[in-house]
C-alpha positions as CSV (number, residue, x, y, z in Angstrom):
1,M,0.0,-0.1,-0.2
2,P,2.7,2.4,0.8
3,G,4.4,1.9,-2.4
4,L,1.2,2.2,-4.4
5,L,0.7,5.7,-2.5
6,L,4.3,6.8,-3.2
7,Q,3.9,6.1,-6.9
8,T,0.4,7.7,-7.1
9,G,2.0,10.8,-5.3
10,Y,4.9,11.0,-7.6
11,F,2.9,10.8,-10.9
12,A,0.7,13.4,-9.3
13,V,3.8,15.7,-8.6
14,M,4.9,15.3,-12.3
15,V,1.2,16.0,-13.4
16,F,1.0,19.2,-10.9
17,I,4.5,20.5,-12.3
18,V,3.6,20.5,-16.1
19,T,0.0,21.6,-15.8
20,S,0.7,24.6,-13.4
21,M,3.6,25.7,-15.7
22,L,1.3,25.4,-18.6
23,A,-1.3,27.4,-17.1
24,M,0.8,30.2,-16.2
25,G,2.2,30.3,-19.8
26,L,-1.4,30.5,-21.0
27,N,-2.0,33.6,-18.6
28,I,0.8,35.3,-20.0
29,T,1.3,37.7,-23.0
30,L,4.7,38.3,-24.8
31,C,4.4,41.8,-23.2
32,D,4.3,40.4,-20.0
33,L,7.5,39.4,-20.6
34,L,9.0,43.0,-20.9
35,S,6.7,44.7,-18.2
36,P,8.7,44.0,-15.1
37,L,11.9,46.0,-16.7
38,R,9.9,49.3,-16.8
39,N,10.1,49.7,-12.9
40,Q,13.6,49.0,-12.5
41,R,13.7,49.8,-8.8
42,L,10.9,47.4,-8.0
43,L,12.3,44.8,-10.0
44,A,15.8,45.2,-8.3
45,L,13.8,45.1,-4.8
46,S,12.0,42.1,-5.9
47,L,14.9,40.0,-7.1
48,L,16.9,41.1,-3.9
49,A,13.9,40.0,-1.5
50,N,13.6,36.6,-3.2
51,F,16.9,35.4,-4.0
52,V,19.2,37.3,-1.2
53,I,17.1,38.4,1.9
54,V,14.8,35.3,2.0
55,P,17.6,32.7,1.8
56,L,19.6,34.5,4.2
57,Y,16.6,34.6,6.6
58,A,16.5,30.8,6.3
59,F,20.2,30.5,7.2
60,V,19.5,32.6,10.1
61,L,16.4,30.1,11.3
62,I,18.7,27.4,10.7
63,Y,21.5,28.6,12.8
64,I,18.9,29.6,15.6
65,F,16.9,26.1,15.4
66,P,19.9,23.7,14.6
67,V,18.2,20.7,12.5
68,S,19.5,17.6,10.4
69,R,21.4,18.3,7.2
70,D,18.4,17.1,5.1
71,L,15.9,19.2,6.8
72,A,18.1,22.2,6.6
73,A,18.8,21.5,2.7
74,G,14.7,21.3,2.3
75,L,14.4,24.7,3.8
76,I,17.3,26.4,1.9
77,L,15.7,24.6,-1.3
78,V,12.4,26.3,-0.5
79,S,14.2,29.9,0.1
80,I,15.8,29.9,-3.3
81,A,12.4,28.7,-5.1
82,A,10.6,31.7,-6.3
83,G,7.8,32.5,-8.6
84,A,4.8,30.4,-7.2
85,P,2.2,30.0,-9.7
86,S,-0.6,31.1,-7.5
87,I,0.5,34.6,-6.7
88,P,-1.2,36.1,-9.8
89,K,-4.7,34.4,-8.2
90,V,-3.9,35.9,-4.8
91,A,-3.2,39.3,-6.1
92,E,-6.5,39.0,-8.0
93,L,-8.4,38.1,-4.7
94,T,-6.7,40.8,-2.8
95,D,-7.1,43.7,-5.2
96,G,-3.3,43.7,-6.0
97,N,-1.6,44.8,-9.0
98,I,-2.3,41.8,-11.2
99,A,-0.1,42.8,-14.1
100,Y,2.9,43.2,-11.8
101,A,2.0,39.7,-10.2
102,V,1.9,38.1,-13.5
103,S,4.9,39.4,-14.9
104,L,6.8,38.9,-11.4
105,T,5.6,35.2,-11.2
106,L,7.1,34.7,-14.8
107,L,10.5,36.3,-14.1
108,M,11.0,34.9,-10.8
109,T,10.3,31.6,-12.1
110,I,12.7,32.0,-15.1
111,V,15.6,33.1,-12.6
112,T,15.1,30.1,-10.3
113,I,15.2,27.8,-13.2
114,I,18.8,29.6,-14.1
115,L,19.9,29.6,-10.5
116,M,19.0,26.2,-9.2
117,P,21.3,24.2,-10.9
118,L,24.0,26.3,-9.9
119,L,23.2,26.6,-6.3
120,V,21.4,23.2,-5.4
121,P,25.1,21.4,-5.5
122,Y,26.1,23.6,-2.6
123,I,22.9,23.2,-0.8
124,M,22.8,19.6,-1.0
125,E,26.4,18.8,-0.9
126,G,27.4,15.0,-0.5
127,M,23.8,13.7,-1.5
128,G,24.8,12.5,-4.9
129,M,23.0,15.1,-6.6
130,N,23.5,15.8,-10.4
131,P,23.1,19.5,-11.4
132,A,23.0,18.5,-15.2
133,K,20.0,16.2,-14.3
134,V,18.4,19.2,-12.1
135,A,19.0,21.7,-15.1
136,F,17.5,19.4,-17.6
137,N,14.5,18.6,-15.4
138,L,13.8,22.2,-14.7
139,V,13.9,23.3,-18.5
140,V,11.8,20.1,-19.5
141,F,9.2,20.1,-16.8
142,M,9.0,23.9,-16.2
143,L,10.6,26.3,-19.0
144,L,9.3,24.2,-21.9
145,P,5.5,24.2,-20.5
146,I,5.6,28.0,-20.0
147,L,6.8,28.5,-23.4
148,A,4.4,26.4,-25.0
149,G,1.7,28.1,-23.0
150,I,2.7,31.4,-24.2
151,L,3.3,30.3,-27.6
152,L,-0.2,28.8,-27.7
153,R,-1.8,32.2,-26.4
154,D,0.0,34.2,-28.9
155,R,-0.6,32.1,-31.9
156,A,-4.0,30.7,-31.1
157,P,-5.8,32.4,-28.4
158,G,-8.9,30.7,-29.1
159,K,-7.4,27.3,-28.5
160,A,-5.6,28.7,-25.4
161,Q,-9.0,29.7,-23.9
162,K,-10.3,26.2,-24.2
163,V,-6.9,24.6,-22.8
164,L,-6.5,26.8,-19.7
165,P,-9.5,26.0,-17.5
166,L,-8.4,22.1,-18.1
167,A,-4.9,22.8,-17.2
168,E,-6.1,24.6,-14.1
169,M,-8.5,22.0,-13.1
170,V,-5.8,19.1,-13.6
171,S,-3.1,21.2,-11.6
172,N,-5.5,21.9,-8.6
173,A,-6.7,18.3,-8.5
174,S,-3.0,16.9,-8.7
175,I,-2.0,19.2,-6.0
176,G,-4.9,17.9,-3.8
177,V,-3.7,14.1,-4.6
178,I,-0.1,15.0,-3.5
179,F,-1.1,16.6,-0.2
180,L,-3.6,13.4,0.4
181,T,-0.9,10.6,-0.7
182,F,2.1,12.0,0.9
183,G,0.1,13.1,3.9
184,I,-0.9,9.4,4.6
185,V,2.5,8.1,3.9
186,F,4.2,10.9,6.2
187,F,1.4,10.4,8.8
188,V,3.7,8.0,10.9
189,H,6.7,9.9,10.4
190,V,5.4,13.2,11.5
191,V,3.9,11.5,14.4
192,D,7.3,10.2,15.5
193,L,8.8,13.5,14.7
194,F,6.6,15.5,17.0
195,G,7.1,12.6,19.7
196,H,10.3,14.5,20.5
197,P,11.3,18.2,20.8
198,G,12.9,18.5,17.7
199,G,9.5,18.1,15.8
200,F,8.0,21.1,17.2
201,E,11.1,23.2,16.1
202,I,10.5,22.0,12.6
203,A,7.0,23.3,12.6
204,M,8.1,26.3,14.2
205,I,10.7,27.0,11.7
206,A,8.0,26.4,9.1
207,V,5.9,29.0,10.6
208,L,8.6,31.6,11.3
209,F,9.9,31.0,7.8
210,T,6.7,31.7,6.1
211,V,5.6,34.6,8.4
212,G,9.1,36.4,8.2
213,A,9.3,35.9,4.2
214,L,5.9,37.5,4.0
215,L,7.3,40.6,6.1
216,I,10.4,40.9,4.2
217,G,8.2,41.1,0.8
218,Y,6.0,43.6,2.2
219,L,8.8,46.0,3.8
220,M,10.4,45.9,0.5
221,G,7.4,46.6,-1.8
222,G,7.6,50.1,-1.9
223,P,5.2,52.6,-1.0
224,D,2.3,51.3,-3.4
225,R,0.0,49.0,-1.5
226,E,-0.9,47.0,-4.7
227,N,2.8,46.3,-5.6
228,R,3.8,45.7,-1.6
229,G,1.1,42.9,-1.1
230,V,2.2,41.2,-4.1
231,L,5.7,41.2,-3.3
232,A,5.0,40.0,0.1
233,F,3.0,37.2,-1.2
234,S,5.7,36.3,-3.6
235,T,8.4,36.1,-1.0
236,G,6.0,34.3,1.6
237,F,4.6,31.9,-1.0
238,R,7.7,29.8,-2.4
239,N,7.7,27.8,-5.8
240,I,7.0,24.3,-4.7
241,T,7.1,23.4,-8.2
242,A,10.7,24.0,-8.7
243,A,11.5,22.5,-5.3
244,L,9.7,19.2,-6.0
245,V,11.8,19.2,-9.7
246,V,14.9,19.2,-7.8
247,I,13.9,16.6,-5.3
248,T,12.7,14.3,-8.0
249,A,15.8,14.7,-9.8
250,S,17.9,13.8,-7.0
251,Y,16.1,11.2,-5.2
252,S,14.6,7.9,-6.4
253,D,11.6,8.4,-4.0
254,L,10.1,11.1,-2.0
255,E,10.1,9.6,1.3
256,N,12.9,11.6,2.7
257,D,13.6,14.6,5.1
258,V,14.2,17.2,2.3
259,F,10.8,16.7,0.9
260,L,9.4,16.7,4.3
261,M,10.4,20.2,5.2
262,V,9.3,21.3,1.8
263,L,6.1,19.8,2.3
264,M,5.8,21.1,6.0
265,V,6.7,24.7,4.6
266,T,4.2,24.5,1.8
267,L,1.5,23.2,4.4
268,F,1.9,26.1,6.8
269,S,2.5,28.8,4.0
270,V,-1.0,27.8,2.6
271,I,-2.8,28.1,5.8
272,I,-1.2,31.3,6.8
273,V,-1.5,32.7,3.2
274,S,-5.4,31.6,3.2
275,A,-5.9,32.9,6.4
276,I,-4.5,36.3,5.3
277,V,-6.5,36.3,2.1
278,G,-9.5,35.5,4.0
279,I,-8.9,38.3,6.2
280,L,-8.6,40.7,3.3
281,L,-11.6,39.4,1.4
282,K,-13.5,40.0,4.5
283,K,-12.6,43.4,4.7
284,Q,-13.2,44.2,1.1
285,M,-16.8,42.7,1.4
286,D,-17.8,44.8,4.7
287,S,-15.9,47.9,2.8
288,R,-18.5,47.4,-0.2
289,K,-21.3,46.8,2.2
290,Q,-20.9,49.9,4.1
291,S,-20.3,51.9,0.8
292,R,-23.7,50.5,-0.6
293,L,-25.3,51.4,2.9
294,Q,-23.9,55.1,2.6
295,A,-25.2,55.4,-1.0
296,S,-28.7,54.3,-0.2
């Protein structure tokens, strides 16, 4: 049974990676590729926050809360993975700058694909990781689907509009399967983990990392509230897709502490970001309700 669950989860990971990247490409126009370059200050702050400050913060957490090498590698791996595909949707729900969110997500994803093969050998030193295989998987499973989506939208927008809902549906379903299958497989492992004091440190690291990363983006997002919110969610909601590509390229199976840390950070980030989005949505609804009452 565990073997079947792992195989199902592994297949769901690959499906999620390809479909989420394809959906991102289908949501992006060629003009979006150039739009981040128009605001060079915001672009520089976005790169600095995602690829310098957040990873440094992860190292600080590891220093404060010493964990095993694999768990530390998982946290650092997440910290250098920027460009979560869900950022534009979060920006839409929270009245953020959607154009900036889309272009930022694409740019962060491309930079992540370029940087990861260079940095991962140092992060996962001694684990038998092949940087060429990591680079190959990042290009095949992430970059090519994005480019395919952009090209389809540019050349055949009608077909792109038909493919997009299907890609998003499959992507959402596959991430659900990932959490279900690996949640079951790791249940006993997590129970054992929380059976000693170190387990609570791992949960604390995941929470502190997410909250701190959100604050880093918020503080570095500049005076514009819409941009500030987008950058906050960009830094706080990491690119699990890229992290999963690296893990699947480095391990024969996903039952390891590197993946466990990635899974826990992802779980807590989903909970925290969802709570923040819910609060912001409630404020928007209350504000609109009050405006209607005042108008009447």
